[in-house]
N, C-alpha and C positions, 0 to 999 in steps of 0.2 A: 510507624514508630514516630515516637515525639521524644522529648530531651525537656529533663522533668527540670519544672523552674527551683527547685528544692537541690538547688546547688552542691554541696559541703556531704548530705545526702547521695547522691547519684556516686560524687566523688568517689565515698566511703564504698558505694557494690560497685564499685569500677572492680577493686580491687576484694571483694567476697567470693566466694565461691558458693553458690547455690542449687541446693539441686532437692528438687520436689519427691515426692515419698512414691514409693512403687506404687501399679495397684495392684498388686500381690507380694507378697498377704498386705494383710491391716495392720502389721504391728513393726514393719519395715522401719528403721532407721537408717533408712538411703540418705538422711539429707534436710535436711529444713530450708525458712529461706532465706535467711544467712547467715553459714554457717560463717565460720573462724577466717581469718586470713590465711593463707598457705605458707605457711612457718617454716622453717627446717625441720626443729619438733613434729607438727603436723606431718610433711613427707618421710621421715625417720618411722615414724606409729602407724601409717601407713604402709610401708614400705616392709616394716617385719611384721605386721599379721600377714600379708601377701605372701610372707617368707614361712610364715610358722600355718600356714593355710596351702602348698606347695608339701612341705615334711611333712601332715597330714595324709596325702594324700601320696605320698611315696610310700612312707613306713608302713602303709597302710596293704601295700599292695607290695612288698617286700613281707610283711606279714600272717598276708593271707590268701594274697593267687600266686609270687614265686615258686616255680621260675613258669609260671603258666604265663601268656600273651598278657593281660586283661587284669581286671579287678573289677569282679561283682560288689558294688559298698554297701549294695541293701544284703544280700543274703553272704556276706563276708566271705567272701571266694574267688577262683581265682576262675578263669573262663581261657579256652583255647577254639581251638579250631573245631567245627559242625563234623563227626568225623562220619555223623549216621545221614546227613544231610548234604553233599557237597555243593550244590546249585543255593545253598544259605552265600553268595555274597557278599552280601551286609558283613557278614564275620568272617569266611574267610576271603576274606578279599586282603584283609590286616592281620590278622591271626593266622603266620603259621607254623606255628611250634616251635616259635626260637625267643622268646621271652622277648618280646618286641618291647614293651612301655620301657623297661631298665634301658636295652638298647637309642631307642629314644628320650631317654628323659638326660641319659649320661651328659651334655657339656651342656645342664642346666646348673645342676656342681658349678662349672667355670662361674657360669653367669652371679651366683651365687657366693661365689669368694671360701668355696665349700673344699681345702686341699683334701683334706681324709676320707671325707664324698668324696671324691671324683677317683681318688686310688682305689679304693674299697668297691665302687662299682665297676672297675676299673679291668680290678678282678675275677669280680665273677661273672661278667660277659664272658672272659680267658674260660671259666672254670666250666662256664652250663652254658652257653651259647653254642650248636651245630647247626650247618645252614644244609648237613644230611639228612633231610625231612622227604616224607613220603604226602609235601602238602602241596597247593597253586593257588598261594597269593598272584598278588596282580600284580602287576611289573613297574607301575605306577609306583606305589604305597608301599611297597620294600623298597624300592628303591629312597624314597625320600627317609624312609622314616630307618629304616634300620639301613640301608647301605651309607646315607648322612651320619649315622650320631655314629657308628664304626669311624667314619674319618675325620671329623670335628673327632672326637676324644683319641685319633690313633695320634694326627697334629700337637691338643695340648700335652699328649703323653709323652711325643717324643721330642720333645720343641725343647732342647737345651735354656736356659736363661732367664725363663720365665716361672710363675709358682706351681701351674700343673705338672711339670716336667717331674715323672714317674724313673727313680736312673735304674730299678731292678727290669723294666718294661722294654722288652727287645722284639718291637712292632707288629705285637700278635692279634691287634684289632687291624691294620692292614691286608693280617693275611687271609683275619675274615672274612674283612673286607671282597676281599681279590677275589676268594673262592664262592666268594656270595656271586658277582658279577658275571662270573665265566658261567655261575649256574641261568644266571639271568641272558644269556646270548645269546643259547635259542632263538628265543621270540624272536629274533630282528632276521632271524632268516627267513625272508618273503619277498615276491618279487622290486617289491616299491620302496624295501627299507623302514617300513614301517613294520613297530613290535605284536606282536598279538599281548592282547589287552594280560593273559595270564598265563604262568609256568609253573609244572611242577619242577619242585629246585631238586627236585631225583631223576624224574623219566626225563624231564624234558617239557616241547608239545605232544598233548593225547592229538590222536586222531579225534574230528568233531570239534573241535575249540572253535568257538566264534570267529567270524573273518571282522569284524566291526571292534573297533574303539575310538576312544574321545582323542581329542586335539589335544588335549590338556594331557592325557594319561600317556601321549608317541611324543613330545614336542617338547615335555615339561624333565630330562635326563639328561641333558648338556651338565648342568655342573654338578651333580654327582657323577657321574659316568667321565666327566675332561677329566674332573682330579683327581678318579682312582688311574687312569690314566698315568697321567704329569707323575703321580707319586709312586708306580708302580715301572711306568720304562715300556707298558705292556697295552701299544698304542688301539687296539681292536675294543675300546669300551668307549673313547671317545669319535672314532670314526664313524661310528655303529650311533648314538645319540646322534652328531650332526647328520651324517646322510639323511636318518629319520626328523627331524628339526626344519632339512632343510626338504625333504617330501613332502611335508605338510606345506609349507611357505611357498613355496611353489603350486601349487595347487590353491591358491587364493584365487577368488576370482577380481575377474576387470574391473573391480572398485574397491579392492584391497581389504577385500574380509577373508575370513578363514571360516569354516564351516566348526559345526559343532564333535558332528561321528562320522567316520571316512573306513569305508571298505581296505584292510591290508594287503589287498592283494592285484585289485584294481586302482589305488586309488584315488576314487572316488568316491565323492560328497558324498551320501546318507541322510534321505529323508529324512524331518523335516527342514536342508541346507538355510538351517539359522545359523545367526553367527551373535553371544551376549559378551558380557564381562565375567560373567558368573560361572557356574557349576558346567565344569567339562572342557570350559575353554581357559580358564583362569588364569593357571601360570604358566600358560605356553608363554606372557608379553610379557610374564615375571622371572622368562629363564633368556628370554631377545637381552633384557637390559642388564637382571644381572651378571650371565655369562662376560657382558661386555666391557662390563665394569669389574669383575674378576680378572679376565684375559689377559683385556686391550685387544682383543677380534673385532674390529667394524664389521663385518658385516652383518653382527650378532644387534648393533645400533639404529644400523642402515632398517632389519626390520623389523625394530622395534618402532622406533620411528615413522617408518611407515603404515603398519598394523596402529597407532595412535592416533593416526591423522584419521584413519580410517575411521576408528570407533568412533572418534569427537564429531566425526561426519555424520553420521548414519547411526549409529544407537545411539547416541547423549539423548536422550529428550530435549525440545523445545529451549524447557525451559533450563537446562544447563545441570539441574541439582542431581541425575539421576537417571540411567542406561535399559533400556530394554533390549528384548533381543530383535536383529534385522535377517530380511531373507540379503545370500549372501549374494544375489544378482543383485538384485534391485537398492538396495539399498532398507525397504520398503518395513515400516514395524510387522511384527510378528508375535510379539507374545508382551504385553504390557503386564512384566512381571518383575520383580527385587525379589533376588535369591541370597543368600546369608553368604552362599560365597566372595562371592560379589563384595563385599564390605573390605575385602585384599586391597580392593582399586584405590583409594582416596593413598596409602602407607604407600604405592607402588607410585601415582602418581608425585610425591613429596622425593621424591628417592631420582622421577626424572627430572626435577625441576618447579611445575607444574603446580606449587604452593596452591593458588587464590582460585583454582579446581579441585584440588580436594577438599579445600574445606567446603567448599558447599557440599560435593557428594559424601562428606562423612555427614554435613549435619541432619540429610537424609537418614542413616543407621542411627542417627542419637537417636532422634525424636523415634525410630521405632523402636528402640530401649527404652525409651521412658515410656512408653505406652504398656508395651512389655512387660518391663521385668528381664527385658531377655528381647533376646533377637533371633524372632519366626523365621523357618526354613524357607519359607515363600512369600510375599507380598504381594494383592494384586493389587497396579494403581489404576486402573479400573473404579473396581469394586468402593477400595479404601480397606482391605478387608486379608487378614491371612489367609491360606488356604494351604497351609500345613506349620503346627502350631510347634513343632519338636524346637529344641536345643540342647544341642550335648556337648556342649560351652565349649565351644568354637573357638577359635581363637583369632578368626582377621581381625575383627574391629574393634579388639586390643590393640594387635596389631596396626590400624593403622593411629589412632589417639598414640599411641606411643612412638612414630613417624613424627606425627604433627605435632605434636608438643614440642621433640626435638628444633624442631623447624620453626617453631614460631614463639617457645616459650611461656604461651598464653597461662596461664590458670585457669581456662575453662578448661584447657584437659585433662588436668589436675582433677577440678570436680568428675565429668564422665569416668574417670577411668577409680575414682572414690565412689561413682554408683554402679560399676561394675565391678567390682571386688566387695561393697556391702550385697547384692543382689547375689552374688554366686553364695556368699558364705550364706544368706538365710535360704535360699531354694535349696542347693544342692549339697552340703557339708552335710553328711550324717557321719556315724559312730564310726564305721570302716574304711571311710573317702570322699569323697567327692562322686557325687551321681549323675550324668543330663537328665533333662527332663523332655518327655514325653509329652507333655501340652502344657503350656505356658497359662492354660485361662482355669489347670487345676492343681496345679503342680503334683501333677503325678508322675514319678520318673520311671527309668528304662532300667536299673539295674547295671550301668554299665559307668566305667570310668577309660574313655576314650585312648590312647599313648598322648596325644597331640594334648591334652590338660595340661601335662608335665611340662613337655618339650616347647610348647608356642604359647599356648594364655597366661599361664601363672609368669612364667618368664619374662612375656613382655609386661604382662602384669607391674609386673617386682618394676623392671628396668623405666618405665615412668615415674615411677618415687623413687627412685636408687639415683638422684643426681651425680655421686663419685664416683659411678660405673665403671671399673675402666676399660667397659667397650665405648663408652660415650668418650673419648681418647685419644681411642684406636684410628687413627687417618691412614690408615693400609686401602688397598683393595678388599679386604674383609667382606661378606652377602654373607647376609645369614637366607639361607633358602626358603624354601615356600613349607617347610616344616620347624623351620627358625634356628640348624642349626649351621655351625657357625664355620664357613667355610677359606679358606685365603691362598694366594700362588705365591709363594715362594718368590726370589729373582733364580734357583735354580732352576722351578716350575715352571718357567713363565716362556713363553716363544715370541720376540718383540718382533713387533711387525717390519721391514727392510724399510731399508734408508731407503730404496729405493720406494718399496710403495706409497713409505711417509710423502713424500716428496710429490706422488702422483697423489695422492691424497690430502694431503694437507687436515689433521686431521685435524679439530681446532678444541681445547681443552673445555671440560664441558663442569660446569660445577652447579650447585643448585642456590639461585637469588639467593639476595639477601628479602627474610618477609619484612611489608612493610603494613602496620596492621592498622587500620580502620583508623580517620583523622577525621577528628569534629575538630571543622577547623570555624577561628575567631576569627583572623583578620581572613580576606580572603586571596589577596596581595603575599604575603607573603607564605600564610596559611601556614603557620602557628594557629598547635589551636589542645586540646583534649586529645590522648591516644587512647584510641580502646580497643577491643580483644571482641573477641566473636557473639559476644551478649549485645553488645556494639552493632554491631551492623544489623542496616537496612532490611538484610534478608529473610532474619531470624522467624519474624513473623509465616512471611510465606510460607516458610520449607514444613514449621508445625501448622500451618494449614492444609499444607499438601499432604503432611498426614495422617492428619485429626488427633495427633498423640498435644496431651496437657503439656501450657506452660509450669516453666522451673516459677519459682520466685523472683528471682530478677528477672525472668521471663516475662513475668506477669506484671511486675512495675513498672517498667519500662511500653510497655503495649499501649497501644495507644485507646481512647478511650472509646473509638467509633468503631474498635475493631476493623482498620481496612489497612491492608498486609499489603507491600508493596511489589507489584509484577517485576520480579527480577530482568535487567536487560542482559541478552544474551548477545555476548559477539562467536562470529565463527567462530572455526577454528580454520578451517581451510577453504581456498577462492578459487574456480577456476576458470582461467580467463583465456578466449581465444585473440592473442592480439591481430590487432590493424591499428598500424600509424597514423592516422584520420579518423580515427572511429566511425567507420562505413562498416555497411557488417561482408563481411568476409571469405570463402570456404575455409575451413578445416583442410591445412595439407597435412596428412598425415606419416609422409616416404619424404622429409625435407632433405632435398639436396644438400653438396655443401655449401653450396653459395648462399642459404642460409643460416646453415646449424653445422658446428668442425666441432667436435672434441679434438681436445688437446691434455698437453700433460696436465692440468691440474682443473680440467672442469670443458664450456666448452663457450666456445665464443658465439654472441649469436648476431649476423651479419646484414640478416633480411627477415626482419619479426611478421609480415604477414602467416596469417595464416597458424601461426603455431601456438599448440596448445599450452596455458602455462597451467602445474599445479600447484598452489601457494599453500604452505603450511606454515601452519600459527608458528612461533620460537617458545620452550617452553621457560626461558629465565624471562620471557614477558617482552621481550629488547628488537620487535618485531616481528619478519617473517621472511622463510626462504620459499626461492625456487627449487622446488624437492621432481617436479621433473618439465620434461622441454619437449611436446612430440612424445616420439613412442620412447625416447633417454629419459633412467633416471638419472638426476645428478644428485652422488654420495654427499653421505656429512664433508664437511673440510674444502670441499671441492666451488670453484667462486663459478659464477656465469659474465662471461665479458660484451658489453654491448657494445657492438658497435656498430646498428641503424643509425648510422644520425638524424633518418628522417625518420622517426620514433622520438628522437629527443625532441627536433626541434621543428617538426611539421611548423605548414601554415596551420592560421586558425580557424581561416574558413572550409576546412573539411572537402574540399573536392578534390583532392587527391594533386599528383607530383603537377612540380611549376616549374615554366622557363628557365631558363638560362640564365638570361635577362633583371631575373625581378630573386632572383636567391638573395639577393642582399639586404629585399626589405622584406622580404617572407622567413628568411633562416633568420635566428638570435641565437645570439654566446650563452653559453647554460649557464653560466656562472660572473660577478661584475665584481668589483670593488668600490669600499664604499668608506670614502675617508667622513669620519665622522670627529665633531669636534667639540669642546663645551664654550660658547656666546657666553661670558658673560659680562657684557652686557653694558662696554665701557670700561667696566671695575679692572682692579689686576687680577691677573692669576694667581698671586703669591699665597692666596686666601686658599689655594688649592692643595698647599703645603697639607693642611691641617689632612688630607686626603693618601696617605702617604703611598701609595699602590695605586693610585688613581689618577691616568693619562689624563693630560686637555685631548690629547689628539693620539686619534688611530688609523689604523688600515685594517681593514675588515672585508674576506670575501664573502659579496653572499651568493646562492644556487638562484635562476632565474625560477619564474613559472612557466610553460607552454601556453599561459592565457595573460588578458591583462593587458596592460605596453608596457615593451619593451624597455626596458631602464637603461641599456648599452644601447639603444638606435640613437644616431647621431636624430640632436634635435629634430632639423626641419624633416625628418622621416619619421619621426615618431610624437606621437600627441602626449607622452610619457608628460606630468608633470612633477611627479616624485625625483627631488633629486636633482633638480634643475638651476643653474647660477648658481648661487649660494647654501644651496641645499635646501632643505626640509625639516622643521621642526619639530623632534620627535616629543610625541607625547603619550603616556600611560593612561587608558581608564582602567581606574581602581576595583570600579565596578564589575568592569566587563573583565577579566584580565585575560581572556583568552580572545576577544573577539568576535565571541559568537552569538552572543544576545543584540538587541536594535542599541543604539545608541541613543542617552537621553538626550545629550547635548548636538551641535553642530562645530563645522570643524569649517575650517578657513586655508585647506591646504597641508596640511602639516600629516606627516605619517607618524601609523597610529603602530608602537608598539605591544607588543599581543605576543603570548607561551602558546606554543605548539598542546592541540588533543584536544575533545572534547567533540569538535565540528571539522569538517574538509576545511584546507585551507579555497575553497570558491568561497565560501561559508565567509570565513574571513573576511576577505578582501570585497564582496556582495556587499555586508553590513560596514567598512570603511566606506565604499564610495558613494551609499548614501545616505551618511554621514556627513561629506563633501571635504571626507581627507587626501589626498594627493597619493597616498602608498600603504602599505602595511609592510613593517619589521618582522619577521617569525623566531622568535627565540629557541631555538632547538633543544634538546632535551638529550641528544644525541652527538657523537662527536663526527660522524656522517654525514656528506653532504648530500643537502636535498633536491630533486628537483619535483616542484610541487607538479600532478594533472591533473586533466577534466576531461569526461565524454560527450562525448558528442550533444547526447541527451541534451547532459547540466549547464553545458556554455547556453545553446537554444535557449535553455529557461531563463538566462538574463540574454539574450541582443546585444543589443550592441554599449549596456550600463558602464564596462569595464574595460572603455578605449580608452582614460586617459587616468586607470588608476594601476599602480603595477603592485604585484610581491612580492619578497626574498625571504629570504630564508638564510642565517643564523645558524653557526654553530653552537657547539655547549660552552664552546672556550673564551671565541668571541662574546655570547652574546651573557655567560657572563660579565668581561668587560666593559656593553655593552651595560650592562645595568647597572655596576660602580657607576656610571659617569652620569647616569642619570640620577644615581642619589646622590651623588655630590653635588651636582644641579641644581637641586632640590632644597637642601641644606646651604645651599650659597644664590637663592636667586637667579641663581642664573637658566641656558637652557641648552639644549642638546643638539644638533644639528648635523645631518647625515647629505653628502654631497655625494653623483655619481666621478668615482673620480678618472680619467684621463684613462682609455684602453689602447693593448695596438689593435692594428686592425685581423680579424680576424680574414682566416681562410673561408674558401670556397666551403659553403655545407657543415660548417665547425668540425672540420678537420682538423689536427693536430697541422702542425704548420714542419716540414722534413720529417722522417725518422719512416722504419722501419713500422711492420706490423708487429713487429715482434718488441719494436721500441713503446711504442705503442701500448702491447698489454703489460710493457714491463711497468710502463706510470703509471697504465690503471692497479695495480699491484702492490705498487709504493704508494700510490692513491688513494682520498676516501673518497671519494663518490660511489655513492648508491643510487638505483633506481629509484623511485619513488610508483608505483604505481596503483590509478583511486586513492589517495591516502596511502597506501599501504608501504612501507620500508619495506624495501628487500635486500638482504643484509648481506647476502652471498653473490650478489652483483659487483659489477663496479662499470666504468662507463670510461667505455677506451675514449669516447666523440669527446 
């Protein structure tokens, strides 16, 4: 990537919507290199075009197909079950002879704000739909399409005070849903609780039915079944779906992966025992998170977070942009394929708060769409070719585009949506509706309009362009199911967590972080500059090359003339550490006793870290890491790990293990030190500072010390530290090296360098400062948590004795802001800022708290804000008791 020298044009292009023409057909008007900006009128026009397309499909179904299940748009007829070939599961899994398209499309009228259309559709369902039919549809498809559609329609039709309330409605849709639910229940009569994949709606499970089912099919029922139970008071449905969900989860492998298919009788995974985010597994993850959002049941959040971490560790490709199938026991790659169903994943990542990774994975599917003017069913990443060229107008990619647009408001996603809309119109719109594509290369059509076209694909497209949709102002626990149905639980239907359980779990408030678009910095210190969107990311070239997709107009303009792609740097999502207090190799303790690890009411107390394996997972809000496992114990959401091992925090630097009591005062150091920071006006009056109303001339800040480098808190005779002695060290900043990660271009004579946190380890920052002649480093943190920098024994060995007389300390964000203001004021008036070590109280032996019980120490840890840093990673759900 390069930043063009033509600044005015570059700024103009930043707000342009640019779409390259589709590879098929040649007359497509999908986009040009520099389209008009996304004005309100342009979005309104795209919204109205989408609306017209939806009604073209729905009206065609009602005219040519109703009351049959689906529309055959090329032959202008209806489609139902294949009565002559019961083995035709591609048709019979969905078509159950109950007007599935009408039921599935019902709540789209709500999104379209069509009150009359909604009421008429409700009347048609009441008059025409019955589930007393001799058909054998798939339990999963019937649940998400029919049961979900009925429940969503009932909630809107029955709720007073909103536009879609129907005065004459008497719960007929809920009665139909209850009847359907009871007809599905026989599928759950298995030893494991996992349901049969198919059930006859009139006769139940017939002899000889297959004993295999997929993870998504058995584990993605809780939204609809749970809602049905809460609305009817019949608990059987929620209990059945709950049991099936956890029957799957409890069979996960030791590394946290679930397989694709499972035997419902034995509960064993079937060959080939692989995990993916696509077909066969996809909505299992989705329902884990969405049922937590909807019901507040934290067990489902725990499942999602553990499952997500396992996927990010084992199934995510090394470049971070796509996901492969992996062996569930080893995590080794199995199949390097991307299927179209997995395109839902970026949307789920947005809902979970992991917007950055959502952007990356979405770019993969976007480049596939550009390449084919549709999303092929299967793409082989090894051979860079599609192995299945169908596109039945699936919604998953559109859904993710909607989530990302709502999260980022980047017009790039409007460009994507417009391209999707244009390609569907050109390729799939026919006189009698919308047809799926059987071959994207030739545009052969398959004479089938699946119900999800109306319930999801065009619904999400419409929502992208409809900025003022009521759904966008809804801040309740409403979710969209895997079929795009709107479900919610009002307060009377909720089962809030008990006060005791809430205290035990301490479940935190979870919400998506504010999206920060790419910043093109002009001033490296203030980080001011131009803000761009997806087009300005340095990895757009890489993803395009990964898929071998053509560039769009803007992408081509921004493309490096040397065609050199920036290879992305991917941070690991999860870490495993075998803890050791001195950096030496220790044996793992698989069954730690209470002397090491103690469960408490709101988490665990870690009293001795030796040999404990800690599993650490990146937080999706981007604010650090959480400990999720300690040895055999799982640390749940909201629980805290209290670290009470003084030896871990305050271990001697020589790595030689325990020390004698006589040496304790020398070897151990205080975890924090108080700094006196003041402005030295070099003889001038400090009345000049009156111009800086909020800037103090003197302050005291608490800084965290590191377990490496000189000890700034030790008595002068016991430490070689130069930092902060006497009148203190002068604080300086290097505008060319704000993070202190690069070699300094000038020499210092004992000054202390002020740097920002990030971009390299604390050890790197101290090393570069020592080489430049500084006496220490003051790191400005970007969090309110106290930080205890650490380093491994091998890292310390590499720098040998170079750090014996230089110290590093870290101040939190609030104190860092004050310190920065003082530095700015001093620069303005030609003064200097000094930092000295304030006198400290005598520490107790081994750094422990003076007086008080263990309970008191734990309460101080709860009330305080000191967390543990491990190899540079902030462990947000830890609290230091020492």
